[in-house]
N, C-alpha and C positions, 0 to 999 in steps of 0.2 A: 672095678672099684675106683673111686676117686683117690688119688695119692694124697695123703695127709701127712707125709713125712716132714718133720720140722727141720729147717735149716737155720740154725741159731744166729750165725753171723749176719745173714741177710735179714732175719727177723728183727734184729736190733736196729738196722738202718731203716727198715720199713716202718718200725714203731716211731723212730725219731722224726721221720718225714711226716707221719700222721700227726704227731704232736705239734709240729711246727705249723701245720695247716688247720689245726683245731677240728679234726675229723673224729666222729664217733660212728662206728659201723653197726647198723641194725642186725639183729638176728632174724632167722627164718621165722621164729616164733612171733616176733614183733610184726613181720610182714603179714602173717596169717591173722593176727589179733592186734590191732593198733592200740587196744586198751593197755597193752603192756609197754607202750612208748612212754617215756617220762614226760610228766606234765610240762616241764620247762621247755622241752623240745617242741611240743605242740604249741606252746605259746609263741615261740620264736617263728614257727612256720606261718603264723598269721600274717607276717609281713613279707612273705616270700611268694613269688610267682612259681607256677607249677614247672615251668621250663628253665627256671633260674639256675645258673651254674653256681650252686651253693651246696656244700656237703650235707646240709640239713635235709636236702631233698632225697638223700638216700633213704630217708624214712617214708617217702612217698612212693617207693617202689612197692606198690600194693594195689589190689583190685578194689580197695575200700576208700580211695580218696573221694572227698566231697567233690562233685562234678562242677567245679568252677576253675577259672584260669589262674586265680591268685588268691592267696590267703585262706584257702580252704582247710577244713579239718578232716575228720574221717567219719564214715558212715557205714552202711551195709555195702555189700558187693554191688557194683554198677552192672546192671543188666537191663535188657528190654525183652518183651514178649511180643512176637509177631502174629497178628491176627490172620484168621483163615481168609479174610477178604483180600489179603496181600499174598498169601502163600498158596492158596488153592488147595489146601489139605486141612482136614479136621484136626490133625495132630497139633499139640501145643509145642511151638518152637521157641526156645529160650536162647538168648545170645548174651554172653558176657561182653562188656564194652571196654575196649582197650584205650580209647581216646584219653581217658583221664589218668594215664600214667605220664610222668615226665617224658618229653619228646613225643607224646601223643601215640605211643605204641608200647605194647607189653614186652617188647624185646629188651628193655632195660633190665627186666628181671632175669632173663636168660643170661644176659651178659654178667650181671651181678653174681649169679650162681657159678659162673666159670672163673671170674677174676678173684672174687673174695677168698675162696679156700686157698688159692695160691699166695695171696697177700698175707693172710694171717698165719700161714705156716712158714713164711719166709722164702717159699720157692720162687716168688716173683719179687724182685727188688725195684721199687719205683725210683730209686736214686740212680740206677745205672741202666735199666732195661726199658724198652718200649713195648707197649701192648699192641698186638696186631690183631685186627678184627676183620676177617674175611667174611663176606656176606653178599646176599642179593638185595640188600636194602636196609631194613630196620634194625637188624642185629648190629651192623657196624655203627649205625647211629647210636644205639644204646650202649655199645661198647665205648665209643668215643665220649659219650656223656658220662658214663660211670667212671671212666678213667680221669676225666676232668675233675669230677667230685672227689676222687680219691688221690688226687695229685700225682697222676701217672701220665707219662707221654704216650700218645696213641697214633697209630697208623690205620686208617680205614681203607678197606679194599671192597670195591663193588663194580658191577658191570656198567659200562658207559651208557647203556641204553635205559637206565633207570630214570625215574621222574626227576625233573630239574630241582624240585623242592628239597630232595635229599642232598644233592650236591651243594646247593646254596647254604643250607644249614650246617653241613659238615665243614664248610669253609670257615665257619666261625668257631668250631669246637675242636675238630680233630687237628693234631699236629701236622698230619700229612694225609692227603687222600689220593689213592691210586685207582685209576680207572682201567678196568680189564676189558678185552674185546667182547662184543656181543651184548646180550640182554639177560632176561630172567633165567633162561635155560642154560647159560654158559657157565656152569659151576666148575668144570674141569679147568677152565682158563684161570679161575680164582685160585684153585689148588696149585696150578703151575706157578703162579706169582708167588704163593707162599713158599714153594721150594726155592725159587730164586732168591727170596729174602733169607731163608735159612742158610743158604750157601754164600751169602754176601759178607759174612764175617761180623755184621753188626750185632750188638747184644739185644736180641728180641725174644719175646715169648709170644707164640701165635696161639690165639684162643679161637680154634676152629669149631664153630657151633655144631658142625655136622658130626664131630667125633668127641666133643667135650661132654662128659656125663653130668657136669654142672648144669648144663642146659636141660637135660632130661630131668635131673633131680629137682630143680627149681619149679618146673611145671608140674611134676608129679605131686609135690608137696604143697605148693602155694596155689597154683591154678586148680588142681584137683580138689583141694579143700574148699576153695571159693565156690566151685560148682556144686559141691555137696550142700553148702549152706544155702545156695539159691534154691536148689531142689527141695530141701527141707522146708523152705519158706513158701514155695508156690504149689507144691503137690497136695492134692486132696486125698481123702482116705481111699477113693476108688482109682486113683491115678497110678500109672506104672511108668517108671523111667525106662526108656527103650534103648538109649544110646547116645554116644558123642559123635559128632561129625567134625573133622578137622583136615585141612590140607596137610600133607606130610611135611613139606617144607624141610626144615632141618631136623624134624622128628622130636622137637622139644615140646610144643604145645600138645601134640597127640599123646604124650606121656601122661597127661592128666587122665586119660582113659584107663590106664593101669590102676590108678587110685580109685576111679569110679567103679571099676569091675570088682574091686575088693569090697566095696560097700554094696553094690548092686550086682551080684554075680551073673544074673541073666541078661545084663545090658550088653550092648555091642559097641565095638570101636570101628568107626567107618572112616577110612582114609580117602582123601580126594586129591586129584591132580587135574591138570589141564588136558582136555581131550586132544589138543594139538601136540601133546607130548606125553603119551600114555605109558610111562615107564613101568609102573606097577601092574597096570591092566594088561599090557601086551608086550612088555620088554621093549617099548617103543622109544622114540626120540622125536625131536622137533622144536620149533620155536613157538612161544606163546606170549600173551600179554597180561597174564594174571600176576602182577608184581608181588614179590614177597614170598613165593612158595618154592623156588628152586626145582630142578628136575634132572633127568638123565642119569641118576644114580639113586641108590638107597642109602640114607644116612646110616653111619655106624651105630648111632644111639637109637635107632628105630627098633622097637621090640616087635618085629613082624610076626612072631609066633602068637602074639596076643591080638592081632588085627583080624577082624571078621569080614570086612567088605572093602572093596575099592570102587570108587565112583569117579568118572571122568566128566569134567565140566567144560563145555564149549566156551572159549574165551570171548566169542562174539556175545554170548549171553551176558557176560560180566560187564563188558565195556558198554554195551547198549543199555543195560539196567542202571549203570552209573549215571547215564543221562536222564533216564526216567525218574531216578530217585533224587536228582539235584537240579533239574531244569524247572523253571516256573510252570511251563506247560505240562510237564510230567506231573508235578504236584496237583495241578487242577484236574487232570484226568483221573489220578488215583482217588481224589476226593469224590469225584462223580461216581466212581465204582464202589463207594462205600468204605473205603479205607479210612479209619479214624484220623482226624487232624493231628492228634498227638503222635500217632505213628508216622505220618507223613513228615512232620516237623523234625522227626529224629532219624530219618533215613540217611542223612549225612554222616551218621555215626559209623556207616559201613564203607570201608575202603575196598579196593579191588578183591583182596583175599577174603574179606568179610562177606561180600556179596557171594563169592564162590562157596564159602562155607554154608551159607544160608541155602543156596541152591542144592547143595549136597544133602542138607537136612530134608528139603522138600522131596527129593528123589528117594531118599531113604524111607520117608513116611509113606509115599505112594507105593513103593515096592512091597512094604509089609501091610498095606491097606490099614493104616493106623486110624484110630478114632480120637474123639475129644478127650479120652482118658489116657492117651499115650503122650508121653513127654520126651522131647528130644532137645539136647543141649549142644550149643556150639559157641564160637566166639568171634567177635569183631576185633581182629588184632590191631587195626588202626582205623582211621576215619578218612573221609574225602578231603580233609584238610591237607593231607600229603599228596593229593592228586589233582589239585586245581589246574595245573598246567596241562594235564591230560584232557580235562573238560574244554579248555581253551583250544587245544589242538583239534579236538573233534568238532568244535564249533566252527573253526576255520576250514576244516576239510568238508564237513557235511552240511554246514549252514545251520539256520535256525531250527530249533527243535519244536515241532508242532504237535497238535492234538492227534493227527493221523499217525504220526510216527510213535507217539506215546501209546496209542491203542494197539498198534502192531507189536510193540515191545512187550506190553503187558500181556497180550494174548499169547504170544509165542514163547516168551522166556519165563513167565510166571505160571499163568493158567495152563499153558501147554507143555510144562515140564513133564517128561515121561520116564520110563524105567529103562531106557536104553543106556549103553555104556557103563554097565554095572556088573560086578562079579562078586558073588559070595565065595569067600575063600575057604576051600577045604584044606585039609592038612597038606596035600602036596602043593597047593597053590601058595600057602603061607611059606613053605619051604623054598619054592621057587623064588619068591620075593627075597627071602633071606639070602639065598645063594647069590643073587645079583650083587650083594655087598662085596663078594670075593674080588671081582674085577677092578673095582675102585680101590678098595681098602687094603687088600693083601697084595695084589699085583703092583699097585701104583703108589699107595700111601704108607707102606711099611707096617701094616698090622700083621699079626701072626695067624697062621693056620690054626693053631691051638685055641686062640681066643675066639675066632669066628665059629669054631666048633662048640666052644663053651657057651656062647650066646644061645645056641639052639638046644644043646643037650644038657647043660648044667642046670639043675632045677633052681638053684638059689642065685644064679648070676644076676638077675635083675632085682630080686628082693634084697640082696646084699647092698646094692647101690642105694636102694630106697631107705635102708636102715642107717645111712651115714648122716642124716640130718642132725640128730642130737649131738654127735661128735663135732660136726662143723659149728654148731651154735656154741658148744663149749669152747672151741678154739677162738671164735669171735669174742666171747666174753673175756677170755683170758688175754686176748690182744688188747681189748679196750682197757683192761685193768693195768696192763704193762704200760700202755700209753699214758694213763692217768698218773702213774708213778714217776714218770720222767720229770 
């Protein structure tokens, strides 16, 4: 359960700071349904850029932003459908688009889900404490951004090997940025830095996305509901929803699968990871280049008992397809192969993890021999806007991208995707994945034996967390009312 204990003395100070900065905090209900946002706030947003450091942009933490960089309102959930000419499978593959969140990635929502319950209960005091955001990329960006909007000091932690765009932007937003050794797979080094900060004596609160149930809850409630809305819109009477594909990452986004299964009980949750670091598939380890998905451990907030399949994606496929999808010669070749121009022009909506999620959907569809009446959903957590330096690096290393290379990448990594490196999870397989949590969380990070057992054996462990949304919204409303009375 998310601790919602009220700390009155800190709550008074938090409300006073919020009043001074003119901040209004949106509810989960408003994030799901922007029709509930007051008209005066929507009017004020017409003069705001999507990435502006302005408290009003808290109301843009939603899948329903109008897809424009500035002054947009709200519409339906942003998504694209990928045609068979691109995917090589008859199945309908739908992908939610994360680019149109502030910061260009959906992690601002996960960070909101972690920070706001602590703020509106008084557990986090923005007048004395700093918010620490450990991450392999977008989560610390979202945390630093949310902290700025909510008048909180922030510290961002991420591996030194992440894309330069992340560091350049964080330098303008976060109070401090700490680079840890390694790259995407070096999560333990991030945890070690957190322990160092805890022991420093500085007044900090660490919002670790890998064990914060606010991350799980935001995606269960907001992303899960957004996916259902899209499915209700696109599915015909003969269509069947087959499942969700998602990198495990911090196990926030994949929590939307728990929501989907409650609506579509026969659907599956497919977790993916890098083939170069097959932790769930083979208890493996290694380095890889699919930025934003983390590895070498199982997140505390991953409901592994509800996961049906694991798929490993070759990071060579991801980095090479990023060129096919974004280089002029790649676009020309795709058009020759019959991929619609509208799709080609939108391929930059896929960042590295988005490409990986789509490849997982393709392998999932091929494994189950899906037809044109089968629907798979996934998400593009960010866009290539955050990876332009990687394209430049590949250009410098490998030279110009030409038609021959485009043809090879298209044939090998799209049309040639097969069903290797996949595992349907039986009960013992799911328990094996769950048991991997012990070594990170109980032995290293201070979780209890009793709780890791409860996650597996207690029937209402996950549903109790899912049921906290209404209480959190009530606390947000009460906090806003307290601020208004000051």
